[in-house]
C-alpha positions in Angstrom: -252.2 39.1 84.8 -249.9 36.1 84.9 -249.7 36.1 81.1 -248.9 40.0 81.1 -246.2 39.2 83.6 -244.7 36.4 81.5 -244.8 38.3 78.2 -243.2 41.3 79.8 -240.2 39.4 80.9 -240.0 37.4 77.8 -239.7 40.6 75.8 -237.2 42.1 78.4 -235.0 39.1 78.2 -235.1 39.3 74.3 -234.4 43.0 74.0 -231.9 43.4 76.7 -228.9 41.6 75.1 -229.7 43.5 71.8 -229.9 46.9 73.6 -226.7 46.3 75.5 -224.7 45.2 72.5 -226.0 48.3 70.6 -225.2 50.6 73.4 -221.6 49.2 73.6 -221.2 49.4 69.8 -222.5 53.1 70.0 -219.9 54.0 72.7 -217.1 52.4 70.7 -218.2 54.3 67.6 -218.5 57.6 69.5 -215.1 57.2 70.9 -213.5 56.4 67.5 -215.3 59.3 65.9 -214.1 61.8 68.5 -210.6 60.5 68.4 -210.4 60.5 64.6 -211.9 64.1 64.7 -209.4 65.3 67.0 -206.5 63.7 64.9 -207.9 64.4 61.4 -209.3 68.0 62.0 -206.0 69.8 61.6 -205.4 67.9 58.4 -208.7 68.0 56.6 -210.7 70.7 58.4 -214.3 70.9 57.8 -214.6 68.0 55.2 -215.0 65.4 57.9 -217.5 62.8 57.1 -219.4 60.7 59.7 -218.0 57.1 59.7 -214.5 58.1 59.1 -213.7 57.3 62.9 -214.5 53.9 62.4 -212.4 53.5 59.3 -209.6 55.4 61.0 -209.7 53.2 64.0 -209.6 50.0 61.9 -206.6 51.3 59.8 -204.9 52.2 63.1 -205.3 48.6 64.4 -204.3 47.1 61.1 -201.1 49.4 61.0 -200.1 48.4 64.5 -200.5 44.8 63.8 -198.5 45.1 60.6 -195.7 47.0 62.4 -195.6 44.5 65.2 -194.8 41.8 62.7 -191.5 43.3 62.1 -188.5 42.3 64.3 -187.2 45.8 64.6 -190.6 47.2 65.9 -190.9 44.5 68.4 -187.6 45.4 69.9 -188.7 49.1 70.2 -192.0 47.9 71.8 -190.0 46.0 74.4 -188.1 49.2 75.2 -191.2 51.1 75.4 -192.7 48.5 77.8 -189.9 48.9 80.3 -191.6 51.6 82.5 -194.8 49.3 82.6 -192.6 46.3 83.7 -190.7 47.8 86.5 -193.0 50.2 88.4 -194.3 48.4 91.5 -198.0 48.6 91.0 -198.2 49.2 87.3 -196.0 46.2 86.8 -198.6 43.8 88.3 -201.5 45.3 86.4 -199.7 45.4 83.0 -198.2 42.0 83.3 -201.6 40.5 84.1 -203.5 42.1 81.5 -200.7 41.4 78.9 -200.6 37.7 79.8 -204.4 37.4 79.5 -204.3 39.1 76.1 -201.5 36.9 74.8 -203.5 33.8 75.9 -206.2 34.7 73.3 -203.6 35.5 70.5 -203.4 33.3 67.4 -199.9 32.3 68.3 -201.3 30.9 71.7 -204.0 29.2 70.0 -201.4 27.2 68.1 -199.8 25.9 71.3 -201.1 24.2 74.3 -204.3 26.3 74.8 -207.3 24.0 75.2 -210.7 23.7 77.0 -210.9 20.7 79.3 -213.2 19.2 81.9 -211.7 18.8 85.3 -213.0 15.4 87.0 -211.5 14.4 90.4 -211.1 10.6 90.8 -214.2 9.3 92.9 -216.3 12.4 92.4 -219.1 13.0 90.0 -218.4 16.8 89.8 -217.3 18.2 86.5 -215.8 21.6 85.9 -214.9 23.2 82.7 -211.6 25.0 82.6 -208.8 26.2 80.5 -205.3 24.8 80.5 -202.8 27.7 81.0 -199.6 25.8 81.8 -198.2 22.2 81.1 -194.5 22.9 82.1 -193.4 23.8 85.6 -189.6 23.9 85.0 -189.5 27.7 85.7 -191.8 27.7 88.8 -190.4 27.7 92.4 -189.7 24.3 94.1 -192.6 22.8 96.1 -195.1 21.6 93.4 -195.8 18.0 93.5 -193.9 15.8 91.2 -195.4 14.0 88.2 -197.2 15.1 85.0 -199.3 18.0 86.0 -201.2 20.9 84.3 -202.4 24.3 85.5 -206.2 24.8 84.9 -207.9 28.1 85.1 -211.5 27.8 86.4 -213.5 30.9 85.5 -216.3 31.9 87.7 -219.8 33.0 86.6 -220.2 36.7 85.4 -216.4 37.1 85.2 -216.1 37.9 88.9 -212.8 36.0 89.1 -211.6 32.5 89.1 -209.1 29.9 90.5 -206.1 28.2 89.1 -205.5 24.7 90.2 -202.5 22.4 89.5 -203.8 18.9 89.0 -202.5 15.6 87.6 -202.8 15.6 83.7 -205.0 12.6 83.7 -207.7 14.5 85.7 -208.5 16.5 82.6 -210.1 15.7 79.3 -210.1 18.0 76.3 -213.4 18.9 74.9 -214.3 20.3 71.4 -214.9 23.9 72.4 -213.1 27.1 71.6 -211.6 29.2 74.4 -213.9 32.1 73.3 -217.0 30.0 73.6 -216.0 28.5 77.0 -215.4 32.0 78.4 -218.6 33.3 77.0 -220.6 30.4 78.6 -219.0 31.0 81.9 -219.8 34.7 81.8 -223.4 33.8 81.9 -223.0 30.8 84.2 -223.7 28.4 81.4 -227.3 29.4 81.2 -227.6 29.5 77.5 -229.9 26.9 75.9 -230.5 25.7 72.4 -233.2 27.6 70.6 -236.6 26.4 71.4 -238.5 24.8 68.7 -242.0 26.0 67.7 -243.7 23.0 69.6 -241.8 23.9 72.8 -242.8 27.7 72.4 -246.4 26.6 72.1 -246.2 24.4 75.1 -244.7 27.3 77.1 -247.8 29.4 76.3 
């Protein structure tokens, strides 16, 4: 009975990430297919081929990226953003999401974006975080003087996080991408290296 219980959960843990990934991929494909059908049906009528939605979605994203590389389009986009940057509640939501997305953009990766370990002097505690700011010139008065950095500390399962302002010598950069750090934080750093065959036999 104990072996059946162990085998069941081993199979469940193995299949669950695959099933969730396929489900999310299916939902995305279904959405793109429906959107493409709605846009293209008046143009091409009944010659729609399954899979055109995905191609249509990729082309739209590429076209938007290409247009945003043009200075004139950027100015138009800034005008279109005005309602989202002035409405009281919408402004907070939009600016937060935009700042979060900009943090992961290729331009940000070429700047001060980095993954660090935060260590408080005299404590053995280590916390992995993301440096989000190194300059405080545009912030209100009241922050402590000296060379300081802002570090975002994500919480497990993406239920939130904290931003702390600490001396720069409290942090040490580590060789890890932002995406990998966020993914590890999402699962509370429970991912382990793949078990060897010997380890699998010992587990049995």
